[in-house]
MIFI-819727 format. One record per residue (C-alpha): residue in one letter; x, y, z. Coordinates in steps of 0.2 Angstrom, whole numbers, plus 5000, padded with zeros to 4 digits. Each point is the difference from the previous one (the first is absolute). Example, Ala and Ser with C-alpha at 12.3 -4.5 7.8 and 13.67 -1.06 7.14 Angstrom:
<recs>
<loro->a	px->5062	py->4978	pz->5039>
<loro->s	px->5006	py->5017	pz->4997>
</recs>
This chain:
<recs>
<loro->x	px->5652	py->5472	pz->5378>
<loro->x	px->4994	py->4994	pz->5017>
<loro->x	px->5017	py->5000	pz->5008>
<loro->x	px->5003	py->5018	pz->4993>
<loro->x	px->4984	py->5006	pz->5008>
<loro->x	px->5003	py->4992	pz->5017>
<loro->x	px->5018	py->5008	pz->5000>
<loro->x	px->4992	py->5017	pz->4995>
<loro->x	px->4988	py->4999	pz->5014>
<loro->x	px->5012	py->4995	pz->5013>
<loro->x	px->5010	py->5016	pz->4996>
<loro->x	px->4985	py->5011	pz->5004>
<loro->x	px->4996	py->5006	pz->5018>
<loro->x	px->4988	py->4990	pz->5009>
<loro->x	px->4990	py->5016	pz->5003>
<loro->x	px->4995	py->5002	pz->4982>
<loro->x	px->4991	py->4983	pz->5000>
<loro->x	px->4993	py->5003	pz->5017>
<loro->x	px->4991	py->5015	pz->4993>
<loro->x	px->4991	py->4990	pz->4986>
<loro->x	px->4983	py->4991	pz->5003>
<loro->x	px->4996	py->4989	pz->4985>
<loro->x	px->4981	py->4999	pz->4998>
<loro->x	px->4994	py->4982	pz->4996>
<loro->x	px->4984	py->5006	pz->4992>
<loro->x	px->4992	py->4989	pz->4987>
<loro->x	px->5008	py->4984	pz->5006>
<loro->x	px->4994	py->4984	pz->5009>
<loro->x	px->5010	py->4992	pz->5014>
<loro->x	px->5010	py->4989	pz->4988>
<loro->x	px->5004	py->5014	pz->4989>
<loro->x	px->5005	py->5011	pz->5014>
<loro->x	px->5012	py->4987	pz->5008>
<loro->x	px->5008	py->4996	pz->4983>
<loro->x	px->5002	py->5019	pz->4996>
<loro->x	px->5008	py->5005	pz->5017>
<loro->x	px->5012	py->4985	pz->4998>
<loro->x	px->5007	py->5008	pz->4984>
<loro->x	px->5004	py->5017	pz->5007>
<loro->x	px->5017	py->4999	pz->5008>
<loro->x	px->5001	py->5013	pz->5015>
<loro->x	px->4982	py->5003	pz->5002>
<loro->x	px->4995	py->5006	pz->5018>
<loro->x	px->4982	py->5005	pz->5000>
<loro->x	px->4984	py->4995	pz->4991>
<loro->x	px->4983	py->5007	pz->5000>
<loro->x	px->4985	py->4988	pz->5002>
<loro->x	px->4984	py->5008	pz->4995>
<loro->x	px->4982	py->4996	pz->5000>
<loro->x	px->5000	py->4989	pz->4984>
<loro->x	px->5014	py->4988	pz->5006>
<loro->x	px->4994	py->5000	pz->5018>
<loro->x	px->4982	py->4995	pz->4996>
<loro->x	px->5007	py->4987	pz->4988>
<loro->x	px->5012	py->4991	pz->5011>
<loro->x	px->4997	py->5007	pz->5018>
<loro->x	px->5013	py->5002	pz->5014>
<loro->x	px->5009	py->4984	pz->4994>
<loro->x	px->5008	py->5010	pz->4986>
<loro->x	px->5008	py->5012	pz->5013>
<loro->x	px->5008	py->4985	pz->5009>
<loro->x	px->5007	py->4994	pz->4983>
<loro->x	px->5007	py->5017	pz->4996>
<loro->x	px->5007	py->5002	pz->5018>
<loro->x	px->5009	py->4983	pz->4997>
<loro->x	px->5009	py->5009	pz->4986>
<loro->x	px->5007	py->5013	pz->5012>
<loro->x	px->4989	py->5013	pz->4994>
<loro->x	px->4991	py->5014	pz->5010>
<loro->x	px->4982	py->5003	pz->4996>
<loro->x	px->4989	py->5015	pz->4996>
<loro->x	px->4983	py->4994	pz->5002>
<loro->x	px->4990	py->5013	pz->4991>
<loro->x	px->4981	py->4996	pz->5003>
<loro->x	px->4995	py->5018	pz->5002>
<loro->x	px->4988	py->4998	pz->5014>
<loro->x	px->4986	py->5013	pz->5001>
<loro->x	px->4985	py->4997	pz->5012>
<loro->x	px->4992	py->5005	pz->5016>
<loro->x	px->5011	py->5001	pz->5015>
<loro->x	px->4996	py->4983	pz->5008>
<loro->x	px->5002	py->4990	pz->4983>
<loro->x	px->5016	py->5009	pz->4996>
<loro->x	px->5006	py->4996	pz->5017>
<loro->x	px->4997	py->4981	pz->4998>
<loro->x	px->5007	py->5000	pz->4982>
<loro->x	px->5016	py->5007	pz->5005>
<loro->x	px->5002	py->4989	pz->5015>
<loro->x	px->4998	py->4985	pz->4989>
<loro->x	px->5011	py->5007	pz->4986>
<loro->x	px->5014	py->5004	pz->5012>
<loro->x	px->4999	py->4981	pz->5006>
<loro->x	px->5007	py->4995	pz->4983>
<loro->x	px->5017	py->5008	pz->5004>
<loro->x	px->4999	py->5013	pz->4986>
<loro->x	px->5012	py->5014	pz->5003>
<loro->x	px->4989	py->5014	pz->4991>
<loro->x	px->4981	py->5001	pz->5000>
<loro->x	px->4989	py->5013	pz->4992>
<loro->x	px->4983	py->5008	pz->5005>
<loro->x	px->4991	py->5015	pz->4992>
<loro->x	px->5003	py->5016	pz->5010>
<loro->x	px->4982	py->5005	pz->4996>
<loro->x	px->4994	py->4987	pz->5012>
<loro->x	px->5003	py->5014	pz->5013>
<loro->x	px->5010	py->5003	pz->5016>
<loro->x	px->4991	py->4988	pz->5011>
<loro->x	px->5001	py->4986	pz->4988>
<loro->x	px->5019	py->5003	pz->4996>
<loro->x	px->5004	py->5001	pz->5019>
<loro->x	px->4991	py->4983	pz->5003>
<loro->x	px->5009	py->4993	pz->4985>
<loro->x	px->5017	py->5004	pz->5007>
<loro->x	px->4996	py->4993	pz->5017>
<loro->x	px->4992	py->4984	pz->4993>
<loro->x	px->5015	py->4997	pz->4988>
<loro->x	px->5011	py->5000	pz->5015>
<loro->x	px->4990	py->4988	pz->5010>
<loro->x	px->4998	py->4988	pz->4985>
<loro->x	px->5018	py->5000	pz->4996>
<loro->x	px->5005	py->4997	pz->5018>
<loro->x	px->4987	py->4986	pz->5002>
<loro->x	px->5008	py->4991	pz->4985>
<loro->x	px->5018	py->5003	pz->5005>
<loro->x	px->5004	py->5013	pz->4987>
<loro->x	px->5007	py->5017	pz->5001>
<loro->x	px->4988	py->5015	pz->4998>
<loro->x	px->4997	py->5004	pz->4982>
<loro->x	px->5000	py->5017	pz->4994>
<loro->x	px->4983	py->5007	pz->4995>
<loro->x	px->4999	py->5011	pz->4985>
<loro->x	px->4985	py->5011	pz->4995>
<loro->x	px->4995	py->5001	pz->4982>
<loro->x	px->4997	py->5019	pz->4996>
<loro->x	px->4993	py->5001	pz->4982>
<loro->x	px->5003	py->4986	pz->4988>
<loro->x	px->5012	py->5003	pz->4986>
<loro->x	px->4988	py->4997	pz->4987>
<loro->x	px->4991	py->5016	pz->5004>
<loro->x	px->5003	py->5017	pz->4991>
<loro->x	px->4994	py->5017	pz->5006>
<loro->x	px->4986	py->5000	pz->4986>
<loro->x	px->4992	py->4983	pz->5003>
<loro->x	px->5002	py->5003	pz->5019>
<loro->x	px->4989	py->5015	pz->4999>
<loro->x	px->4988	py->4994	pz->4987>
<loro->x	px->4997	py->4982	pz->5006>
<loro->x	px->5001	py->5002	pz->5019>
<loro->x	px->4994	py->5018	pz->5001>
<loro->x	px->5015	py->5004	pz->5012>
<loro->x	px->5003	py->5019	pz->4998>
<loro->x	px->5018	py->4998	pz->5005>
<loro->x	px->5017	py->4998	pz->4991>
<loro->x	px->5007	py->4982	pz->5001>
<loro->x	px->5016	py->5008	pz->5008>
<loro->x	px->4989	py->5008	pz->5014>
<loro->x	px->4990	py->4984	pz->5003>
<loro->x	px->5016	py->4990	pz->5001>
<loro->x	px->5008	py->5012	pz->5013>
<loro->x	px->4984	py->4999	pz->5010>
<loro->x	px->4999	py->4981	pz->5000>
<loro->x	px->5018	py->4999	pz->5004>
<loro->x	px->4998	py->5012	pz->5015>
<loro->x	px->4986	py->4990	pz->5006>
<loro->x	px->5010	py->4984	pz->4999>
<loro->x	px->5014	py->5008	pz->5010>
<loro->x	px->4989	py->5006	pz->5013>
<loro->x	px->4993	py->4983	pz->5002>
<loro->x	px->5017	py->4993	pz->5003>
<loro->x	px->5002	py->4990	pz->4984>
<loro->x	px->5018	py->4997	pz->4993>
<loro->x	px->4998	py->5009	pz->4983>
<loro->x	px->4989	py->5001	pz->4985>
<loro->x	px->4998	py->4995	pz->4982>
<loro->x	px->5001	py->5014	pz->4988>
<loro->x	px->5005	py->5003	pz->4982>
<loro->x	px->5018	py->5006	pz->4997>
<loro->x	px->4994	py->5017	pz->4995>
<loro->x	px->4994	py->5003	pz->5018>
<loro->x	px->5015	py->4993	pz->5008>
<loro->x	px->5010	py->5017	pz->5001>
<loro->x	px->4986	py->5010	pz->5009>
<loro->x	px->4996	py->4986	pz->5011>
<loro->x	px->5018	py->4997	pz->5006>
<loro->x	px->5001	py->5019	pz->5005>
<loro->x	px->4984	py->4997	pz->5010>
<loro->x	px->5005	py->4983	pz->5007>
<loro->x	px->5019	py->4997	pz->5003>
<loro->x	px->5007	py->4983	pz->5002>
<loro->x	px->4997	py->4987	pz->5007>
<loro->x	px->4982	py->5003	pz->4992>
<loro->x	px->5000	py->4988	pz->4985>
<loro->x	px->4995	py->5006	pz->4983>
<loro->x	px->4997	py->4985	pz->4989>
<loro->x	px->4997	py->5004	pz->4982>
<loro->x	px->4992	py->4990	pz->4986>
<loro->x	px->4999	py->5008	pz->4983>
<loro->x	px->5018	py->4997	pz->4996>
<loro->x	px->5004	py->4999	pz->4981>
<loro->x	px->5017	py->5000	pz->4991>
<loro->x	px->5002	py->5010	pz->4984>
<loro->x	px->4988	py->4996	pz->4986>
<loro->x	px->4990	py->4988	pz->5011>
<loro->x	px->4982	py->5000	pz->4997>
<loro->x	px->4989	py->5008	pz->5013>
<loro->x	px->4987	py->4986	pz->5000>
<loro->x	px->4987	py->5005	pz->5013>
<loro->x	px->5012	py->5012	pz->5010>
<loro->x	px->4998	py->5019	pz->4998>
<loro->x	px->5012	py->5008	pz->5012>
<loro->x	px->5017	py->4992	pz->4997>
<loro->x	px->5019	py->5003	pz->4999>
<loro->x	px->5016	py->4990	pz->5000>
<loro->x	px->5009	py->4992	pz->5014>
<loro->x	px->5014	py->5012	pz->5003>
<loro->x	px->4988	py->5015	pz->5000>
<loro->x	px->4988	py->4992	pz->5012>
<loro->x	px->5014	py->4996	pz->5012>
<loro->x	px->5008	py->5018	pz->4999>
<loro->x	px->4982	py->5007	pz->5004>
<loro->x	px->5000	py->4990	pz->5016>
<loro->x	px->4993	py->4983	pz->4997>
<loro->x	px->5006	py->4986	pz->5011>
<loro->x	px->4995	py->4985	pz->4989>
<loro->x	px->4994	py->4998	pz->4982>
<loro->x	px->4986	py->4988	pz->4995>
<loro->x	px->5005	py->4994	pz->4982>
<loro->x	px->4989	py->4987	pz->4991>
<loro->x	px->4998	py->4999	pz->4981>
<loro->x	px->5016	py->5009	pz->4995>
<loro->x	px->5009	py->4985	pz->5009>
<loro->x	px->4987	py->4986	pz->4999>
<loro->x	px->4996	py->5002	pz->4981>
<loro->x	px->5018	py->5004	pz->4995>
<loro->x	px->5008	py->4988	pz->4987>
<loro->x	px->5014	py->4997	pz->5014>
<loro->x	px->4992	py->5004	pz->5017>
<loro->x	px->5017	py->4997	pz->5009>
<loro->x	px->5009	py->5012	pz->4989>
<loro->x	px->4987	py->5013	pz->5002>
<loro->x	px->5000	py->4998	pz->5019>
<loro->x	px->5019	py->5003	pz->4999>
<loro->x	px->4997	py->5015	pz->4989>
<loro->x	px->4988	py->5007	pz->5013>
<loro->x	px->5013	py->4997	pz->5013>
<loro->x	px->5013	py->5009	pz->4990>
<loro->x	px->4989	py->5015	pz->4997>
<loro->x	px->4997	py->5001	pz->5019>
<loro->x	px->5019	py->5000	pz->5003>
<loro->x	px->5002	py->5014	pz->4987>
<loro->x	px->4988	py->5010	pz->5010>
<loro->x	px->5011	py->5001	pz->5015>
</recs>
């Protein structure tokens, strides 16, 4: 079985694996390192708040030693000076992608970009891409209005937040796959559209509200897909990763 899976993966184009970021949510450091070691062909992983707070920057070093690129998804949202300092330190970890909330505002986003460049250079790393979170994929239009009192559709809000990020010079944004098509029309490449909320057929939604499958997200204009539970909770995560790569191949 293992030999067949490895053979299957080597027959896939590298680009398909490059488009998948596997979220290591719900794992501690030991579990994360064990997990990635079992996924042949894995290129990208997402380290979120839970894993980073449990293990600290050391887990990033261990993942990098496995040859992996890192999406450090800490979703910073604070006043400009604090966001600036946080991004400087986050960039010094060598992560290739960092996240901030677009709603922090133009000044904070601009300072975040500058600080990340400085932090990475001081630590001897390349400049990471800074992505702005638009509206979390757990929100739907009804709860967005009722709980936050925002009298605006999620799509309009996402477009507004993405435009603010682009104006501040950020490299892209985080959006649901349902907004990718409209955002791509507004923001052509190389502006990144990284989409969580990816589910395969019959997968449970869990805490996601705005979702679609890998092929549809990429056809809509997404550049990378964040996939967690459909892979990490699969009976055979390696085979599920390959299935996701195959679906991406079929999309093109």
